[in-house]
N, C-alpha and C positions, 0 to 999 in steps of 0.2 A: 376627826370628827370628835366634836365635845358630847360627851354623855354626861346626863343628868339623872342619879340616883334619885328616885324619891319614895320615902318610905310607904309601905301600903297604907296606912291609916291615916298620912298628909293627904296620898293620892286622895283615898276615899271623902276625906274631908274637902278638898277641891273641888271633885266632883258633885258632891252633895247640894253645893250653893244651888238652890232653884229658885225660881220665880214662885210667890205665892198666890196665886188664882189672877194672873194676869199674862197678856200674851207676851210672849218671847219681843216681839219687837217694841214694844212699850219700855223694856227694863233694861238696865247696863249694867252688867255683872263688873264691880269696882274694885279696888282692893282692898276696901273695907271690910267688902261682902266676904271675897276670900279669907281673909284676918279672923273675920266673924266665925265662919266656915271651922276653921284650923282650932278656934278657940273653943266651940261647942263638941266638936268630934274628938279632938285629940287630947283636950284638956291642959292645954298651955295655956299660961297669962295671957290676957288680952295683949301687953305688951311684946311680949313673948312671938305670941301670935305673927303679930303684924312686922315684927323683926324677921320672921323666917320668911314670911311672905315677902317682904321686901329685897331679902338675902336672895333667895330663890330668882327673882326676878333681873336681879342685877346679875346674875349669875349668868341667865340667860342671854341677857342685851350683852355682857362682854363677849361671851362667845360667838356670836353673832357679829359684832362689830369687827371683830380678828377673823371674819369670814370662815367660821366654823360653823358645822350643821346643830342644830337641837333637836334632839327624837326624844320625844314621851311617849312610852308605849301607850297602844291602844288610845293616844288622840291624835297624835300627827307628827308632823316635821317642820320646822321653822328653820328656811336655808338663805341665804343670800348670793343673789345672783347679778352677776357684772353683764350687762347689758350695755354695748358698742354704739359710737356713732355713729349716725345716720341721716339721711335727708327725707324729710317729711314734706308734704304739700299744704297748703293753706287752701281749705276746699273750698273757700269763699272767694280769693284772689288768684288762688291758682300757683301764688311765688310758692317757691321751694326755701324752706326755712331749716337751716342745720340743727340737730338736736343733738348734744354731750352724750359723752359716754354717763353712767352713772350705775350704782348699785341701788338696788331693789331687794325688799325681803318678801319672801314667799312662805306660803303655809301649804302644805299636802295633808289633809286629815287622813286618819287612817281609815282603814277598811269598816273597824267597829265602829267609829264615829261618824263615818258616812250613813252606816244603817241606823245607829241611834237617833240621828237626825232626820234620816228619811222615815222612822216610824213614828216620829214624832208631828212631824207633817199629816199623818194619817188621820192622827185623832180627832 
């Protein structure tokens, strides 16, 4: 399992990216938003903040590509799952269609993240 240690200040900066008065479904959190949060909260330059975010995402991607789990405490776990080949049926024609084996990315949120999201829905 791949563990990625994130400094508390950086983790706080990444978590502090909030939409300003908009409904969550109307806003997408981008790499630039994450970089800007690191810049504001940690005090790195904008260039260093962007490099830090890019480096973290690259490390996470590399670990997932190699089949390792990426667990971020209080956030969740990303993992890759191998799905075997199987036969499915076309619902319209009833024809059997083979599905090739493949790897899929899964995310399992932590209990803290689930609670936080649920609390946000109640507002």
